[in-house]
C-alpha positions in Angstrom: 0.2 0.0 0.0 1.5 3.6 -0.8 1.8 5.9 1.8 3.0 8.8 -0.1 2.3 10.0 -3.5 4.7 12.8 -5.1 3.4 15.1 -7.7 6.0 16.8 -9.8 4.6 19.0 -12.9 7.4 19.8 -15.3 7.4 22.2 -18.2 10.9 22.0 -20.4 12.3 20.8 -17.0 15.3 18.7 -18.5 17.7 20.5 -16.6 16.1 20.2 -13.4 14.0 16.9 -13.2 16.8 14.3 -12.9 18.7 15.9 -9.8 15.3 16.3 -8.5 14.4 12.8 -8.7 17.7 11.6 -7.7 17.4 13.6 -4.7 14.1 12.1 -3.7 15.3 8.5 -3.9 18.8 9.5 -2.2 16.9 10.7 0.8 13.8 8.5 1.0 13.1 7.0 4.3 9.9 5.2 3.6 10.1 1.6 2.1 10.5 1.8 -1.7 7.1 0.2 -2.2 5.2 2.8 -0.2 6.5 5.7 -2.4 4.8 6.7 -5.5 6.3 9.3 -7.7 4.2 10.8 -10.5 5.7 13.1 -13.0 3.4 15.0 -15.3 4.7 17.0 -18.1 3.0 20.0 -19.5 5.5 20.3 -22.4 4.6 20.0 -26.2 7.1 17.0 -26.3 8.6 14.7 -23.6 9.3 11.7 -25.4 13.1 12.0 -25.0 12.8 13.0 -21.4 10.3 10.2 -20.4 12.5 7.7 -22.1 15.3 8.4 -20.2 13.3 8.6 -16.9 12.0 5.2 -17.7 15.4 3.8 -18.2 16.3 5.2 -14.8 13.4 4.3 -12.7 11.3 1.8 -14.6 8.1 0.8 -12.6 9.1 3.2 -9.6 7.7 6.3 -11.5 4.6 7.0 -13.3 5.0 9.6 -16.2 2.1 11.3 -17.8 2.3 13.6 -20.8 -0.7 16.0 -20.2 -3.1 16.5 -23.0 -2.6 20.4 -23.0 -0.6 23.0 -20.9 -3.5 24.0 -18.5 -1.0 25.6 -15.8 0.6 24.4 -12.8 -2.6 23.6 -10.9 -4.1 21.7 -13.6 -1.2 19.5 -14.2 -1.2 18.9 -10.4 -4.6 17.6 -10.5 -4.1 15.2 -13.3 -1.3 13.8 -10.9 -3.4 13.9 -7.9 -6.4 12.0 -9.6 -3.7 9.5 -10.6 -2.2 9.1 -6.9 -3.3 6.3 -4.7 -1.7 7.1 -1.5 -3.6 9.3 1.4 -0.6 11.7 1.5 0.2 13.8 -1.5 3.6 15.9 -1.9 3.4 18.6 -4.3 7.0 19.4 -5.3 8.5 21.8 -8.0 11.1 20.2 -10.2 13.7 22.9 -9.1 13.4 21.4 -5.5 16.0 19.3 -4.0 15.7 17.0 -1.0 18.6 17.3 1.3 17.6 15.0 4.2 15.1 12.5 5.1 11.7 13.8 5.8 8.9 11.7 4.1 8.3 9.3 7.1 8.1 12.4 9.6 5.4 14.0 7.4 3.3 11.0 6.9 3.7 9.9 10.6 2.1 13.7 11.2 -1.1 12.6 8.9 -1.4 9.4 11.0 -1.0 10.8 14.3 -3.6 13.8 13.5 -6.5 13.0 11.5 -7.5 16.6 11.1 -4.4 17.8 9.8 -4.5 19.5 6.1 -1.1 20.6 5.2 2.3 20.0 6.5 5.3 22.0 5.6 9.0 22.2 6.1 11.6 25.1 5.9 12.7 26.4 2.6 16.4 27.0 1.9 18.4 28.9 -0.6 21.3 26.8 0.2 22.6 24.4 2.7 23.5 27.3 5.1 21.2 30.0 3.9 17.3 29.7 4.7 14.7 31.2 2.3 13.1 34.5 3.4 9.8 32.7 3.1 8.7 29.6 4.2 5.4 30.7 4.7 3.8 33.7 4.2 0.7 36.2 5.5 -2.6 35.8 3.5 -3.2 38.4 1.0 -6.5 39.4 2.7 -4.3 40.8 5.6 -3.4 44.7 5.3 -1.0 45.0 2.5 1.3 47.3 4.6 1.8 44.8 7.2 2.1 41.6 5.1 5.8 42.2 4.4 6.8 43.2 8.1 5.1 40.4 9.7 6.1 37.8 7.3 9.8 38.9 7.5 9.9 39.0 11.1 7.9 35.5 11.7 10.1 33.7 8.9 13.1 35.0 10.7 12.5 33.4 13.8 10.3 30.6 12.6 6.8 31.6 14.2 4.2 30.3 12.1 0.6 31.0 12.7 -1.7 28.7 10.8 -4.9 30.7 10.8 -3.2 33.7 9.2 -0.2 32.2 7.0 -0.3 29.9 4.1 2.6 27.5 3.5 4.9 28.1 0.4 3.6 26.0 -2.5 7.3 24.8 -4.1 7.3 21.8 -1.6 4.4 20.8 0.7 2.1 17.7 2.0 -1.4 17.7 2.0 -4.4 15.3 3.0 -5.5 13.7 -0.5 -9.0 13.1 1.1 -9.3 17.0 2.2 -8.0 18.4 -0.8 -10.4 16.5 -3.2 -13.3 17.6 -0.8 -12.5 21.3 -1.3 -12.0 21.1 -5.1 -8.1 20.5 -5.3 -6.1 23.3 -7.4 -8.1 26.2 -8.9 -7.4 25.7 -12.6 -8.4 29.4 -13.3 -5.3 30.3 -11.8 -2.6 29.3 -14.5 0.3 29.8 -12.2 1.5 31.6 -9.1 -0.7 32.5 -5.8 -2.2 29.1 -5.5 -1.1 28.6 -1.8 -3.2 31.3 -0.3 -6.2 30.2 -2.2 -5.5 26.6 -1.1 -5.2 27.7 2.4 -8.2 29.6 2.5 -10.5 26.8 1.2 -9.1 24.3 3.7 -9.2 26.5 6.6 -12.8 27.6 5.6 -13.8 23.8 5.5 -11.8 22.0 8.2 -10.3 24.8 10.5 -6.7 26.0 10.7 -4.9 22.4 10.8 -1.7 23.3 9.3 1.7 22.2 10.5 5.2 23.7 9.8 8.4 21.8 11.0 11.2 24.1 11.3 13.7 21.5 11.8 13.3 19.7 8.3 14.7 21.5 5.3 14.6 21.3 1.5 16.3 23.5 -1.3 14.4 25.6 -3.8 16.8 26.6 -6.7 14.8 29.2 -8.4 14.8 31.4 -5.4 18.4 32.3 -6.0 17.2 34.1 -9.4 16.5 37.7 -9.5 12.9 39.2 -8.9 11.2 39.6 -12.4 8.3 41.9 -13.0 6.5 39.4 -15.1 6.5 36.8 -12.3 5.2 39.6 -9.7 2.3 40.7 -12.3 1.1 37.0 -12.4 1.2 36.8 -8.9 -0.9 39.7 -8.5 -3.5 38.5 -11.3 -3.7 35.2 -9.6 -4.5 36.6 -6.2 -7.1 39.2 -7.5 -8.8 36.4 -9.5 -8.9 34.1 -6.3 -10.0 36.9 -3.9 -12.5 38.1 -6.2 -14.4 34.5 -5.6 -14.2 35.0 -2.1 -16.2 38.4 -2.3 -13.3 40.8 -2.4 -13.6 43.2 -5.4 -11.1 43.7 -7.8 -10.5 47.4 -6.6 -10.1 46.5 -3.2 -7.6 43.5 -3.7 -5.5 45.9 -5.9 -5.4 48.7 -3.5 -4.2 46.2 -0.9 -1.5 44.9 -3.3 -0.5 48.9 -3.5 0.0 49.0 0.0 1.9 45.7 0.2 4.4 46.9 -2.7 5.0 50.2 -1.1 6.1 48.8 2.0 8.6 46.3 -0.1 9.8 49.5 -1.9 10.4 51.1 1.3 12.4 48.0 2.5 14.3 48.1 -0.7 15.5 51.6 -0.3 16.8 50.9 2.9 18.9 48.0 1.5 20.3 50.3 -1.3 21.4 52.6 1.4 23.0 49.8 3.1 24.6 48.7 -0.3 22.8 45.6 -0.6 23.3 43.8 -4.2 20.3 44.0 -6.6 18.5 46.8 -4.5 18.5 49.3 -7.2 16.9 46.7 -9.6 14.3 45.7 -7.1 13.2 49.6 -6.6 12.7 49.9 -10.4 10.6 46.9 -10.6 8.7 47.7 -7.6 8.0 51.2 -8.9 6.7 49.8 -12.1 4.2 47.4 -10.7 2.9 50.2 -8.2 2.4 52.3 -11.2 0.6 49.6 -13.1 -1.5 49.0 -10.3 -2.5 52.5 -9.8 -3.5 52.8 -13.8 -5.5 49.6 -13.1 -7.9 51.1 -10.8 
């Protein structure tokens, strides 16, 4: 019987997926037959990659070429429907395991039948942790979100009622996730975590757990801030909040508050001589101006 199903959605991810899968097996602390690994590829062509993966892992991996690129959430939903374990792990291809953590996560769900999600600490390297392993709900006042998130992540103070776990690598109850509708497929990419947190909390209560003692690497976080990515995050969040009764205008105004706080922080970092602060200031100003024009 499978105990854990790992879902990895890829899109032209040949440069990441092999090391990602190697790290899974390297640090797997469950019996091999208890682990189910499912790769869903959204790329136009995946034959060469799948042939190589099949040669490497054989029956230990399930390979699915998606019928179309419906986005990150849609691809994950395809994998979740195929999964047979009671606990699902959603994992980006640019994530690397650095220590055994599967058994601890699975046992957390066994001990607590109410548990919805389980997360661990996101790292940039073996010694440098990510600024965000969790974040505040975007329904919180925008001026406060960056301040509270930064402080709480620094000291590993997680408050499940108000904070969602980062989506690059997390564990979730398959039964509970299916009950709330899984990923919202109208959100193509980015911003899914806050929406998932909201729906699970509304249905089951704030039964989320963060384990600060277990870690994983997320390589993409080393890349610079991108205007296009920030815009997609805003669009996804505004869409999901609109479904919750928050108007586009109200959500957009709150994002302006959020980015103004981040802009103030970037100016401080520039004064302190921090690398890339000037680039961040330019991007944040552009986002704020675009948001102002939209309302």
